[in-house]
All heavy atoms as a GROMACS GRO file, in nm:
protein
  581
    1MET      N    1  11.303   3.084   9.562
    1MET     CA    2  11.333   3.185   9.464
    1MET      C    3  11.345   3.318   9.537
    1MET      O    4  11.261   3.355   9.617
    1MET     CB    5  11.221   3.194   9.360
    1MET     CG    6  11.237   3.312   9.271
    1MET     SD    7  11.098   3.356   9.161
    1MET     CE    8  11.006   3.211   9.136
    2THR      N    9  11.451   3.393   9.510
    2THR     CA   10  11.470   3.525   9.568
    2THR      C   11  11.489   3.625   9.456
    2THR      O   12  11.569   3.604   9.367
    2THR     CB   13  11.595   3.527   9.659
    2THR    OG1   14  11.579   3.430   9.760
    2THR    CG2   15  11.614   3.663   9.721
    3LYS      N   16  11.414   3.734   9.463
    3LYS     CA   17  11.425   3.842   9.365
    3LYS      C   18  11.439   3.973   9.442
    3LYS      O   19  11.367   3.996   9.537
    3LYS     CB   20  11.302   3.851   9.274
    3LYS     CG   21  11.279   3.726   9.192
    3LYS     CD   22  11.387   3.707   9.089
    3LYS     CE   23  11.361   3.579   9.014
    3LYS     NZ   24  11.478   3.525   8.951
    4VAL      N   25  11.530   4.058   9.399
    4VAL     CA   26  11.550   4.188   9.461
    4VAL      C   27  11.553   4.294   9.353
    4VAL      O   28  11.621   4.278   9.251
    4VAL     CB   29  11.683   4.191   9.541
    4VAL    CG1   30  11.707   4.328   9.602
    4VAL    CG2   31  11.686   4.084   9.648
    5PHE      N   32  11.478   4.402   9.373
    5PHE     CA   33  11.476   4.513   9.278
    5PHE      C   34  11.534   4.636   9.348
    5PHE      O   35  11.482   4.679   9.450
    5PHE     CB   36  11.333   4.544   9.232
    5PHE     CG   37  11.269   4.428   9.162
    5PHE    CD1   38  11.179   4.348   9.228
    5PHE    CD2   39  11.302   4.398   9.031
    5PHE    CE1   40  11.120   4.240   9.165
    5PHE    CE2   41  11.243   4.290   8.966
    5PHE     CZ   42  11.152   4.211   9.034
    6ILE      N   43  11.643   4.689   9.292
    6ILE     CA   44  11.711   4.803   9.354
    6ILE      C   45  11.737   4.910   9.249
    6ILE      O   46  11.781   4.880   9.138
    6ILE     CB   47  11.846   4.760   9.416
    6ILE    CG1   48  11.824   4.655   9.524
    6ILE    CG2   49  11.920   4.879   9.472
    6ILE    CD1   50  11.952   4.595   9.578
    7CYS      N   51  11.711   5.033   9.286
    7CYS     CA   52  11.744   5.148   9.202
    7CYS      C   53  11.743   5.270   9.294
    7CYS      O   54  11.654   5.284   9.376
    7CYS     CB   55  11.643   5.166   9.089
    7CYS     SG   56  11.680   5.306   8.984
    8GLY      N   57  11.841   5.355   9.284
    8GLY     CA   58  11.850   5.471   9.371
    8GLY      C   59  11.753   5.582   9.337
    8GLY      O   60  11.732   5.673   9.416
    9ARG      N   61  11.692   5.576   9.222
    9ARG     CA   62  11.605   5.684   9.175
    9ARG      C   63  11.459   5.647   9.198
    9ARG      O   64  11.416   5.536   9.169
    9ARG     CB   65  11.631   5.704   9.026
    9ARG     CG   66  11.566   5.826   8.967
    9ARG     CD   67  11.617   5.845   8.826
    9ARG     NE   68  11.594   5.726   8.745
    9ARG     CZ   69  11.504   5.719   8.648
    9ARG    NH1   70  11.433   5.824   8.619
    9ARG    NH2   71  11.488   5.610   8.579
   10GLY      N   72  11.381   5.742   9.247
   10GLY     CA   73  11.238   5.719   9.266
   10GLY      C   74  11.166   5.720   9.132
   10GLY      O   75  11.211   5.781   9.036
   11GLY      N   76  11.052   5.654   9.127
   11GLY     CA   77  10.970   5.656   9.007
   11GLY      C   78  11.016   5.563   8.897
   11GLY      O   79  10.970   5.573   8.784
   12SER      N   80  11.104   5.470   8.930
   12SER     CA   81  11.155   5.378   8.828
   12SER      C   82  11.071   5.251   8.814
   12SER      O   83  11.096   5.171   8.726
   12SER     CB   84  11.301   5.341   8.856
   12SER     OG   85  11.311   5.276   8.982
   13GLY      N   86  10.971   5.232   8.901
   13GLY     CA   87  10.881   5.119   8.888
   13GLY      C   88  10.910   5.000   8.978
   13GLY      O   89  10.849   4.895   8.962
   14LYS      N   90  11.001   5.015   9.073
   14LYS     CA   91  11.037   4.904   9.162
   14LYS      C   92  10.915   4.851   9.238
   14LYS      O   93  10.892   4.730   9.242
   14LYS     CB   94  11.144   4.946   9.262
   14LYS     CG   95  11.275   4.989   9.203
   14LYS     CD   96  11.370   5.041   9.310
   14LYS     CE   97  11.320   5.162   9.382
   14LYS     NZ   98  11.307   5.285   9.308
   15SER      N   99  10.840   4.942   9.299
   15SER     CA  100  10.725   4.899   9.378
   15SER      C  101  10.616   4.838   9.291
   15SER      O  102  10.555   4.737   9.327
   15SER     CB  103  10.668   5.018   9.456
   15SER     OG  104  10.762   5.063   9.551
   16THR      N  105  10.593   4.896   9.175
   16THR     CA  106  10.491   4.844   9.084
   16THR      C  107  10.528   4.704   9.038
   16THR      O  108  10.444   4.612   9.040
   16THR     CB  109  10.476   4.938   8.962
   16THR    OG1  110  10.440   5.068   9.010
   16THR    CG2  111  10.369   4.886   8.867
   17ILE      N  112  10.652   4.685   8.996
   17ILE     CA  113  10.696   4.552   8.950
   17ILE      C  114  10.689   4.452   9.064
   17ILE      O  115  10.643   4.338   9.046
   17ILE     CB  116  10.839   4.559   8.893
   17ILE    CG1  117  10.837   4.634   8.760
   17ILE    CG2  118  10.899   4.420   8.877
   17ILE    CD1  119  10.975   4.667   8.705
   18THR      N  120  10.732   4.494   9.183
   18THR     CA  121  10.730   4.403   9.298
   18THR      C  122  10.588   4.362   9.332
   18THR      O  123  10.561   4.244   9.356
   18THR     CB  124  10.797   4.472   9.419
   18THR    OG1  125  10.933   4.502   9.385
   18THR    CG2  126  10.794   4.382   9.541
   19ALA      N  127  10.495   4.456   9.335
   19ALA     CA  128  10.355   4.424   9.367
   19ALA      C  129  10.294   4.332   9.262
   19ALA      O  130  10.226   4.234   9.296
   19ALA     CB  131  10.273   4.553   9.379
   20MET      N  132  10.319   4.360   9.136
   20MET     CA  133  10.265   4.276   9.028
   20MET      C  134  10.323   4.136   9.033
   20MET      O  135  10.250   4.037   9.016
   20MET     CB  136  10.291   4.342   8.893
   20MET     CG  137  10.210   4.469   8.872
   20MET     SD  138  10.252   4.561   8.723
   20MET     CE  139  10.222   4.442   8.595
   21LEU      N  140  10.454   4.124   9.056
   21LEU     CA  141  10.519   3.993   9.065
   21LEU      C  142  10.466   3.917   9.186
   21LEU      O  143  10.437   3.797   9.176
   21LEU     CB  144  10.670   4.009   9.072
   21LEU     CG  145  10.750   3.879   9.083
   21LEU    CD1  146  10.723   3.788   8.962
   21LEU    CD2  147  10.899   3.909   9.094
   22ALA      N  148  10.450   3.985   9.299
   22ALA     CA  149  10.397   3.920   9.419
   22ALA      C  150  10.257   3.866   9.394
   22ALA      O  151  10.226   3.750   9.428
   22ALA     CB  152  10.395   4.018   9.536
   23LYS      N  153  10.172   3.946   9.332
   23LYS     CA  154  10.036   3.901   9.302
   23LYS      C  155  10.035   3.782   9.207
   23LYS      O  156   9.958   3.688   9.225
   23LYS     CB  157   9.955   4.017   9.244
   23LYS     CG  158   9.922   4.122   9.348
   23LYS     CD  159   9.845   4.237   9.288
   23LYS     CE  160   9.813   4.341   9.394
   23LYS     NZ  161   9.732   4.451   9.340
   24PHE      N  162  10.124   3.785   9.107
   24PHE     CA  163  10.131   3.672   9.013
   24PHE      C  164  10.177   3.545   9.086
   24PHE      O  165  10.117   3.438   9.067
   24PHE     CB  166  10.228   3.703   8.899
   24PHE     CG  167  10.258   3.584   8.814
   24PHE    CD1  168  10.163   3.536   8.724
   24PHE    CD2  169  10.378   3.516   8.826
   24PHE    CE1  170  10.189   3.424   8.647
   24PHE    CE2  171  10.404   3.404   8.750
   24PHE     CZ  172  10.309   3.357   8.660
   25LEU      N  173  10.281   3.556   9.167
   25LEU     CA  174  10.332   3.437   9.237
   25LEU      C  175  10.228   3.380   9.332
   25LEU      O  176  10.214   3.257   9.343
   25LEU     CB  177  10.461   3.472   9.311
   25LEU     CG  178  10.580   3.506   9.221
   25LEU    CD1  179  10.698   3.554   9.306
   25LEU    CD2  180  10.620   3.387   9.135
   26VAL      N  181  10.153   3.466   9.398
   26VAL     CA  182  10.045   3.419   9.486
   26VAL      C  183   9.939   3.347   9.404
   26VAL      O  184   9.888   3.242   9.444
   26VAL     CB  185   9.985   3.536   9.566
   26VAL    CG1  186   9.854   3.496   9.633
   26VAL    CG2  187  10.085   3.585   9.670
   27SER      N  188   9.908   3.401   9.286
   27SER     CA  189   9.807   3.336   9.201
   27SER      C  190   9.854   3.199   9.153
   27SER      O  191   9.772   3.114   9.119
   27SER     CB  192   9.772   3.425   9.082
   27SER     OG  193   9.876   3.424   8.985
   28GLU      N  194   9.986   3.177   9.153
   28GLU     CA  195  10.043   3.048   9.115
   28GLU      C  196  10.058   2.954   9.234
   28GLU      O  197  10.117   2.848   9.223
   28GLU     CB  198  10.181   3.070   9.049
   28GLU     CG  199  10.172   3.140   8.915
   28GLU     CD  200  10.106   3.055   8.808
   28GLU    OE1  201  10.147   2.940   8.789
   28GLU    OE2  202  10.010   3.105   8.745
   29GLY      N  203  10.007   2.996   9.351
   29GLY     CA  204  10.008   2.910   9.469
   29GLY      C  205  10.130   2.926   9.558
   29GLY      O  206  10.147   2.850   9.653
   30MET      N  207  10.213   3.024   9.531
   30MET     CA  208  10.333   3.044   9.612
   30MET      C  209  10.303   3.138   9.728
   30MET      O  210  10.212   3.221   9.721
   30MET     CB  211  10.446   3.103   9.528
   30MET     CG  212  10.490   3.013   9.417
   30MET     SD  213  10.620   3.096   9.324
   30MET     CE  214  10.719   2.958   9.279
   31ARG      N  215  10.382   3.125   9.834
   31ARG     CA  216  10.377   3.220   9.945
   31ARG      C  217  10.485   3.324   9.919
   31ARG      O  218  10.595   3.290   9.876
   31ARG     CB  219  10.402   3.149  10.076
   31ARG     CG  220  10.288   3.054  10.110
   31ARG     CD  221  10.306   2.994  10.244
   31ARG     NE  222  10.300   3.103  10.342
   31ARG     CZ  223  10.296   3.084  10.472
   31ARG    NH1  224  10.298   2.964  10.520
   31ARG    NH2  225  10.292   3.186  10.554
   32VAL      N  226  10.454   3.448   9.945
   32VAL     CA  227  10.544   3.557   9.908
   32VAL      C  228  10.566   3.648  10.028
   32VAL      O  229  10.471   3.683  10.098
   32VAL     CB  230  10.484   3.640   9.792
   32VAL    CG1  231  10.572   3.758   9.757
   32VAL    CG2  232  10.462   3.551   9.669
   33LEU      N  233  10.690   3.688  10.049
   33LEU     CA  234  10.725   3.789  10.149
   33LEU      C  235  10.782   3.908  10.075
   33LEU      O  236  10.878   3.895   9.999
   33LEU     CB  237  10.828   3.735  10.248
   33LEU     CG  238  10.883   3.837  10.348
   33LEU    CD1  239  10.772   3.886  10.442
   33LEU    CD2  240  10.997   3.776  10.427
   34VAL      N  241  10.720   4.024  10.094
   34VAL     CA  242  10.765   4.147  10.029
   34VAL      C  243  10.812   4.242  10.137
   34VAL      O  244  10.742   4.264  10.235
   34VAL     CB  245  10.650   4.212   9.948
   34VAL    CG1  246  10.693   4.345   9.891
   34VAL    CG2  247  10.605   4.119   9.836
   35ILE      N  248  10.931   4.299  10.120
   35ILE     CA  249  10.985   4.395  10.216
   35ILE      C  250  11.008   4.527  10.143
   35ILE      O  251  11.082   4.532  10.045
   35ILE     CB  252  11.118   4.344  10.276
   35ILE    CG1  253  11.094   4.212  10.349
   35ILE    CG2  254  11.177   4.450  10.369
   35ILE    CD1  255  11.221   4.145  10.396
   36ASP      N  256  10.945   4.632  10.192
   36ASP     CA  257  10.965   4.765  10.135
   36ASP      C  258  11.070   4.834  10.221
   36ASP      O  259  11.044   4.876  10.332
   36ASP     CB  260  10.833   4.843  10.137
   36ASP     CG  261  10.841   4.970  10.055
   36ASP    OD1  262  10.952   5.013  10.020
   36ASP    OD2  263  10.734   5.027  10.025
   37ALA      N  264  11.190   4.847  10.168
   37ALA     CA  265  11.303   4.904  10.243
   37ALA      C  266  11.319   5.054  10.220
   37ALA      O  267  11.417   5.113  10.264
   37ALA     CB  268  11.432   4.832  10.205
   38ASP      N  269  11.224   5.117  10.154
   38ASP     CA  270  11.231   5.260  10.129
   38ASP      C  271  11.183   5.334  10.253
   38ASP      O  272  11.064   5.341  10.281
   38ASP     CB  273  11.145   5.297  10.008
   38ASP     CG  274  11.163   5.441   9.965
   38ASP    OD1  275  11.206   5.524  10.048
   38ASP    OD2  276  11.133   5.471   9.849
   39GLU      N  277  11.276   5.390  10.328
   39GLU     CA  278  11.242   5.456  10.455
   39GLU      C  279  11.166   5.587  10.434
   39GLU      O  280  11.088   5.628  10.519
   39GLU     CB  281  11.369   5.484  10.535
   39GLU     CG  282  11.430   5.360  10.596
   39GLU     CD  283  11.347   5.303  10.709
   39GLU    OE1  284  11.307   5.378  10.799
   39GLU    OE2  285  11.324   5.181  10.707
   40SER      N  286  11.187   5.654  10.322
   40SER     CA  287  11.129   5.786  10.306
   40SER      C  288  10.999   5.788  10.224
   40SER      O  289  10.922   5.882  10.234
   40SER     CB  290  11.230   5.880  10.241
   40SER     OG  291  11.264   5.832  10.112
   41ASN      N  292  10.976   5.684  10.144
   41ASN     CA  293  10.859   5.688  10.055
   41ASN      C  294  10.800   5.548  10.037
   41ASN      O  295  10.791   5.498   9.926
   41ASN     CB  296  10.896   5.749   9.920
   41ASN     CG  297  10.775   5.778   9.836
   41ASN    OD1  298  10.665   5.793   9.886
   41ASN    ND2  299  10.794   5.782   9.705
   42ARG      N  300  10.759   5.488  10.147
   42ARG     CA  301  10.702   5.352  10.138
   42ARG      C  302  10.570   5.356  10.062
   42ARG      O  303  10.487   5.444  10.086
   42ARG     CB  304  10.679   5.296  10.278
   42ARG     CG  305  10.806   5.277  10.356
   42ARG     CD  306  10.777   5.232  10.494
   42ARG     NE  307  10.715   5.343  10.568
   42ARG     CZ  308  10.687   5.340  10.696
   42ARG    NH1  309  10.710   5.233  10.765
   42ARG    NH2  310  10.632   5.444  10.756
   43SER      N  311  10.552   5.264   9.971
   43SER     CA  312  10.428   5.264   9.894
   43SER      C  313  10.374   5.124   9.867
   43SER      O  314  10.259   5.110   9.827
   43SER     CB  315  10.449   5.336   9.761
   43SER     OG  316  10.548   5.269   9.685
   44LEU      N  317  10.453   5.020   9.890
   44LEU     CA  318  10.405   4.885   9.861
   44LEU      C  319  10.281   4.849   9.942
   44LEU      O  320  10.193   4.780   9.892
   44LEU     CB  321  10.514   4.782   9.888
   44LEU     CG  322  10.603   4.751   9.770
   44LEU    CD1  323  10.717   4.659   9.812
   44LEU    CD2  324  10.526   4.689   9.656
   45TYR      N  325  10.273   4.894  10.064
   45TYR     CA  326  10.156   4.861  10.145
   45TYR      C  327  10.028   4.908  10.078
   45TYR      O  328   9.926   4.840  10.082
   45TYR     CB  329  10.169   4.915  10.288
   45TYR     CG  330  10.148   5.064  10.302
   45TYR    CD1  331  10.022   5.115  10.330
   45TYR    CD2  332  10.253   5.154  10.287
   45TYR    CE1  333  10.002   5.251  10.342
   45TYR    CE2  334  10.234   5.290  10.300
   45TYR     CZ  335  10.108   5.339  10.327
   45TYR     OH  336  10.087   5.473  10.340
   46LYS      N  337  10.033   5.025  10.013
   46LYS     CA  338   9.915   5.076   9.943
   46LYS      C  339   9.880   4.987   9.825
   46LYS      O  340   9.764   4.954   9.802
   46LYS     CB  341   9.939   5.217   9.892
   46LYS     CG  342   9.959   5.321   9.997
   46LYS     CD  343   9.993   5.454   9.933
   46LYS     CE  344  10.050   5.552  10.032
   46LYS     NZ  345  10.101   5.673   9.968
   47MET      N  346   9.981   4.950   9.748
   47MET     CA  347   9.959   4.869   9.628
   47MET      C  348   9.906   4.730   9.661
   47MET      O  349   9.838   4.668   9.579
   47MET     CB  350  10.088   4.857   9.549
   47MET     CG  351  10.136   4.987   9.492
   47MET     SD  352  10.290   4.961   9.404
   47MET     CE  353  10.321   5.126   9.346
   48LEU      N  354   9.939   4.681   9.781
   48LEU     CA  355   9.895   4.547   9.821
   48LEU      C  356   9.770   4.552   9.910
   48LEU      O  357   9.725   4.450   9.960
   48LEU     CB  358  10.010   4.475   9.892
   48LEU     CG  359  10.132   4.450   9.806
   48LEU    CD1  360  10.245   4.390   9.888
   48LEU    CD2  361  10.099   4.361   9.687
   49GLY      N  362   9.715   4.672   9.930
   49GLY     CA  363   9.592   4.685  10.008
   49GLY      C  364   9.609   4.664  10.157
   49GLY      O  365   9.518   4.618  10.224
   50LEU      N  366   9.727   4.700  10.210
   50LEU     CA  367   9.754   4.684  10.353
   50LEU      C  368   9.742   4.817  10.424
   50LEU      O  369   9.746   4.923  10.362
   50LEU     CB  370   9.895   4.628  10.373
   50LEU     CG  371   9.922   4.491  10.312
   50LEU    CD1  372  10.070   4.459  10.320
   50LEU    CD2  373   9.842   4.385  10.383
   51GLN      N  374   9.733   4.812  10.556
   51GLN     CA  375   9.733   4.934  10.636
   51GLN      C  376   9.875   4.989  10.640
   51GLN      O  377   9.972   4.914  10.632
   51GLN     CB  378   9.686   4.906  10.778
   51GLN     CG  379   9.541   4.867  10.786
   51GLN     CD  380   9.501   4.841  10.931
   51GLN    OE1  381   9.584   4.816  11.016
   51GLN    NE2  382   9.371   4.843  10.956
   52ALA      N  383   9.887   5.119  10.661
   52ALA     CA  384  10.019   5.182  10.671
   52ALA      C  385  10.095   5.125  10.791
   52ALA      O  386  10.038   5.110  10.899
   52ALA     CB  387  10.003   5.333  10.687
   53PRO      N  388  10.222   5.093  10.772
   53PRO     CA  389  10.303   5.042  10.884
   53PRO      C  390  10.316   5.147  10.993
   53PRO      O  391  10.324   5.265  10.966
   53PRO     CB  392  10.439   5.014  10.819
   53PRO     CG  393  10.420   5.025  10.673
   53PRO     CD  394  10.296   5.101  10.648
   54LYS      N  395  10.318   5.101  11.118
   54LYS     CA  396  10.331   5.192  11.231
   54LYS      C  397  10.477   5.214  11.270
   54LYS      O  398  10.507   5.299  11.353
   54LYS     CB  399  10.252   5.140  11.349
   54LYS     CG  400  10.102   5.142  11.324
   54LYS     CD  401  10.027   5.089  11.443
   54LYS     CE  402   9.879   5.103  11.430
   54LYS     NZ  403   9.815   5.046  11.318
   55SER      N  404  10.567   5.136  11.212
   55SER     CA  405  10.709   5.149  11.244
   55SER      C  406  10.790   5.147  11.116
   55SER      O  407  10.741   5.111  11.010
   55SER     CB  408  10.752   5.033  11.336
   55SER     OG  409  10.730   4.910  11.270
   56THR      N  410  10.916   5.187  11.128
   56THR     CA  411  11.005   5.187  11.012
   56THR      C  412  11.084   5.058  11.007
   56THR      O  413  11.094   4.985  11.106
   56THR     CB  414  11.104   5.304  11.018
   56THR    OG1  415  11.194   5.282  11.128
   56THR    CG2  416  11.033   5.438  11.033
   57LEU      N  417  11.144   5.029  10.894
   57LEU     CA  418  11.225   4.909  10.879
   57LEU      C  419  11.340   4.909  10.979
   57LEU      O  420  11.373   4.806  11.037
   57LEU     CB  421  11.279   4.899  10.736
   57LEU     CG  422  11.362   4.775  10.706
   57LEU    CD1  423  11.279   4.648  10.720
   57LEU    CD2  424  11.420   4.783  10.566
   58MET      N  425  11.400   5.024  11.003
   58MET     CA  426  11.513   5.030  11.096
   58MET      C  427  11.468   4.997  11.238
   58MET      O  428  11.540   4.930  11.312
   58MET     CB  429  11.580   5.167  11.091
   58MET     CG  430  11.646   5.197  10.957
   58MET     SD  431  11.746   5.061  10.890
   58MET     CE  432  11.878   5.052  11.007
   59GLU      N  433  11.350   5.039  11.277
   59GLU     CA  434  11.297   5.003  11.409
   59GLU      C  435  11.273   4.852  11.415
   59GLU      O  436  11.304   4.788  11.515
   59GLU     CB  437  11.166   5.077  11.437
   59GLU     CG  438  11.184   5.225  11.460
   59GLU     CD  439  11.052   5.299  11.470
   59GLU    OE1  440  10.953   5.256  11.408
   59GLU    OE2  441  11.051   5.401  11.538
   60ASP      N  442  11.220   4.798  11.306
   60ASP     CA  443  11.191   4.655  11.302
   60ASP      C  444  11.319   4.574  11.311
   60ASP      O  445  11.329   4.479  11.389
   60ASP     CB  446  11.117   4.619  11.173
   60ASP     CG  447  10.990   4.700  11.154
   60ASP    OD1  448  10.937   4.752  11.254
   60ASP    OD2  449  10.945   4.712  11.039
   61LEU      N  450  11.420   4.610  11.233
   61LEU     CA  451  11.546   4.537  11.231
   61LEU      C  452  11.624   4.554  11.361
   61LEU      O  453  11.700   4.467  11.400
   61LEU     CB  454  11.633   4.582  11.114
   61LEU     CG  455  11.580   4.546  10.975
   61LEU    CD1  456  11.670   4.605  10.868
   61LEU    CD2  457  11.570   4.395  10.959
   62GLY      N  458  11.602   4.666  11.428
   62GLY     CA  459  11.671   4.693  11.553
   62GLY      C  460  11.612   4.618  11.671
   62GLY      O  461  11.660   4.630  11.783
   63GLY      N  462  11.506   4.543  11.648
   63GLY     CA  463  11.447   4.464  11.754
   63GLY      C  464  11.355   4.542  11.846
   63GLY      O  465  11.315   4.492  11.950
   64ARG      N  466  11.321   4.665  11.810
   64ARG     CA  467  11.234   4.746  11.895
   64ARG      C  468  11.088   4.714  11.873
   64ARG      O  469  11.002   4.758  11.948
   64ARG     CB  470  11.261   4.894  11.870
   64ARG     CG  471  11.396   4.937  11.925
   64ARG     CD  472  11.421   5.080  11.895
   64ARG     NE  473  11.522   5.079  11.789
   64ARG     CZ  474  11.557   5.181  11.718
   64ARG    NH1  475  11.500   5.296  11.735
   64ARG    NH2  476  11.650   5.171  11.626
   65VAL      N  477  11.058   4.638  11.768
   65VAL     CA  478  10.920   4.604  11.737
   65VAL      C  479  10.913   4.452  11.716
   65VAL      O  480  10.999   4.394  11.651
   65VAL     CB  481  10.874   4.676  11.608
   65VAL    CG1  482  10.732   4.637  11.571
   65VAL    CG2  483  10.884   4.828  11.625
   66ALA      N  484  10.811   4.388  11.774
   66ALA     CA  485  10.796   4.243  11.758
   66ALA      C  486  10.764   4.209  11.613
   66ALA      O  487  10.689   4.280  11.546
   66ALA     CB  488  10.684   4.193  11.849
   67VAL      N  489  10.823   4.101  11.565
   67VAL     CA  490  10.804   4.058  11.426
   67VAL      C  491  10.655   4.042  11.394
   67VAL      O  492  10.610   4.079  11.286
   67VAL     CB  493  10.879   3.926  11.398
   67VAL    CG1  494  10.845   3.871  11.262
   67VAL    CG2  495  11.029   3.949  11.410
   68LYS      N  496  10.577   3.991  11.487
   68LYS     CA  497  10.434   3.971  11.464
   68LYS      C  498  10.362   4.102  11.431
   68LYS      O  499  10.258   4.102  11.367
   68LYS     CB  500  10.368   3.908  11.587
   68LYS     CG  501  10.407   3.765  11.608
   68LYS     CD  502  10.339   3.710  11.732
   68LYS     CE  503  10.381   3.568  11.757
   68LYS     NZ  504  10.320   3.511  11.876
   69LYS      N  505  10.419   4.215  11.472
   69LYS     CA  506  10.354   4.344  11.448
   69LYS      C  507  10.392   4.404  11.313
   69LYS      O  508  10.332   4.502  11.271
   69LYS     CB  509  10.389   4.442  11.559
   69LYS     CG  510  10.327   4.405  11.691
   69LYS     CD  511  10.348   4.512  11.794
   69LYS     CE  512  10.277   4.473  11.922
   69LYS     NZ  513  10.283   4.577  12.022
   70VAL      N  514  10.492   4.349  11.247
   70VAL     CA  515  10.537   4.409  11.121
   70VAL      C  516  10.523   4.317  11.000
   70VAL      O  517  10.542   4.359  10.888
   70VAL     CB  518  10.683   4.460  11.130
   70VAL    CG1  519  10.692   4.571  11.232
   70VAL    CG2  520  10.779   4.347  11.162
   71VAL      N  521  10.490   4.192  11.022
   71VAL     CA  522  10.467   4.099  10.912
   71VAL      C  523  10.316   4.078  10.902
   71VAL      O  524  10.252   4.035  10.997
   71VAL     CB  525  10.539   3.964  10.933
   71VAL    CG1  526  10.503   3.866  10.823
   71VAL    CG2  527  10.689   3.985  10.939
   72PHE      N  528  10.261   4.114  10.785
   72PHE     CA  529  10.118   4.103  10.764
   72PHE      C  530  10.090   3.985  10.673
   72PHE      O  531  10.153   3.971  10.570
   72PHE     CB  532  10.064   4.230  10.695
   72PHE     CG  533  10.093   4.354  10.773
   72PHE    CD1  534  10.202   4.433  10.740
   72PHE    CD2  535  10.013   4.391  10.878
   72PHE    CE1  536  10.229   4.548  10.811
   72PHE    CE2  537  10.040   4.506  10.950
   72PHE     CZ  538  10.148   4.584  10.915
   73GLU      N  539   9.996   3.902  10.713
   73GLU     CA  540   9.954   3.792  10.626
   73GLU      C  541   9.820   3.831  10.569
   73GLU      O  542   9.723   3.854  10.641
   73GLU     CB  543   9.945   3.662  10.703
   73GLU     CG  544   9.922   3.545  10.613
   73GLU     CD  545   9.943   3.412  10.682
   73GLU    OE1  546   9.994   3.409  10.794
   73GLU    OE2  547   9.907   3.310  10.623
   74LYS      N  548   9.817   3.842  10.437
   74LYS     CA  549   9.694   3.881  10.370
   74LYS      C  550   9.689   3.819  10.232
   74LYS      O  551   9.787   3.820  10.160
   74LYS     CB  552   9.686   4.033  10.358
   74LYS     CG  553   9.560   4.078  10.288
   74LYS     CD  554   9.548   4.228  10.280
   74LYS     CE  555   9.420   4.260  10.207
   74LYS     NZ  556   9.400   4.400  10.190
   75LYS      N  557   9.574   3.770  10.196
   75LYS     CA  558   9.554   3.721  10.061
   75LYS      C  559   9.537   3.842   9.970
   75LYS      O  560   9.450   3.925   9.994
   75LYS     CB  561   9.433   3.631  10.055
   75LYS     CG  562   9.425   3.553   9.928
   75LYS     CD  563   9.326   3.440   9.942
   75LYS     CE  564   9.335   3.356   9.818
   75LYS     NZ  565   9.330   3.217   9.845
   76ILE      N  566   9.622   3.856   9.869
   76ILE     CA  567   9.620   3.976   9.786
   76ILE      C  568   9.556   3.953   9.650
   76ILE      O  569   9.549   4.043   9.570
   76ILE     CB  570   9.762   4.035   9.766
   76ILE    CG1  571   9.855   3.933   9.703
   76ILE    CG2  572   9.815   4.086   9.896
   76ILE    CD1  573   9.990   3.988   9.664
   77ILE      N  574   9.508   3.834   9.624
   77ILE     CA  575   9.442   3.807   9.496
   77ILE      C  576   9.292   3.798   9.519
   77ILE      O  577   9.245   3.746   9.611
   77ILE     CB  578   9.494   3.676   9.433
   77ILE    CG1  579   9.641   3.688   9.404
   77ILE    CG2  580   9.416   3.641   9.310
   77ILE    CD1  581   9.680   3.785   9.296
   0.00000   0.00000   0.00000
């Protein structure tokens, strides 16, 4: 299952919906990968109880950062 939430305007609830959906899917036994592509105002890490990322998505996609350093495995329920 793939779900993508996109909106050009901040404050529309994308991160909140994504975090809530991720938590629900995990509670149903699914594994979930969440990518916060907002370069200027990342907030999903806070909602999921993760540490702030040390690199940006563009650095990650450009191969300048090892995947192991940007993918966090954490039980969020």
